[in-house]
N, C-alpha and C positions, 0 to 999 in steps of 0.2 A: 722171283723167285725168294721163296720166305726164309727168315733167318732160322727158325725153328721148324722142326717136321710137323706135318697137319695130323699125323696119326697120334691121338692121344697117349698111347704107351711108349712110343719113341720119344714123344716131347718130354714125359716124366722121366725117363732116364737121361735126356738131355739136361735136363734141368738138375737132376742131381748130381750130374757130373760135373756142372757148373758150380753148383754149390759145394762140391768135395773141393775143387781147385781154389776157390776163394779161401775155404777153411783153411786148408792145410798151407796154402800161402802165408795166411796171417798167423796162423799157430808156428811157423816155424821163424819167420822174420819179427814178429814183435817181441818174443823174449830175448832174442838175439839183439836187438838194436837197445831194448831197455836195458838190459844187463851191461852192455858194452858203454853205453852212454854214462851209466852210473859207474861203471869203472873208471872212464876217464876223468870224470868229476872226481872220483876220490883218488886217484894216480896225480892229478894237478893239486888237489888240498894238501895231500900228504908226499907229494915229490916222491912217489916210488916209482916212477918209470911207466912200466906198462905192465905191472904185476896186477893191478885190480883189474885191469882192462881183461888180461886174460883168463883170470878168475872167473870174471863175469860171463865170458864166451863157454868157459868150460863148465857152468853152472846152468847156463841157459841151454845147450845142447840135450842132456837129459831130461830136463824139464819140457823141450819141444817135443823129446822122442817120446816120453809118457803121454801127454796130450794127443799126440798125434795116434797112438796105439790106441786109447781111449774113445778118440772120434772114428777111427777105422772100423771099431767093433759097431757103433753106434750105425755108421752108415752102410754096414754088411748087413745088419737087421732090416734097414730101410730097403736094401736093394732087394732082400728076400723077400719082402712084403710086396713090393712092385713085382717082382719075379711069379709069386703067388696070385696076384689078381687075373 
C-alpha cells in the first residue's frame, strides 16, 4: 500500500496538507520557544522571577498569530490554484 495516493491531484493535496502542518507547527513553536528562552535568561540575569519569561510568551503569541494569518492566506491561494487545475 503506497504512503501517498497514486492520483496526481490527490498527491498534490496531500503534500500541500503536510507542508501546512509542518509550517504551522514551526511557526507556532519557534517564536514561543525562542522568546521564552530569552525571557528565562533575562530573568536569571536580573533576578526578576518570571516576569521576562511571561513577557516573552505574551509577545510570541501575537507574533505567531500574525505569521499564521499571513501563511494561511498564501496557502489558501495555493489551494485555489490546485483546485483550478
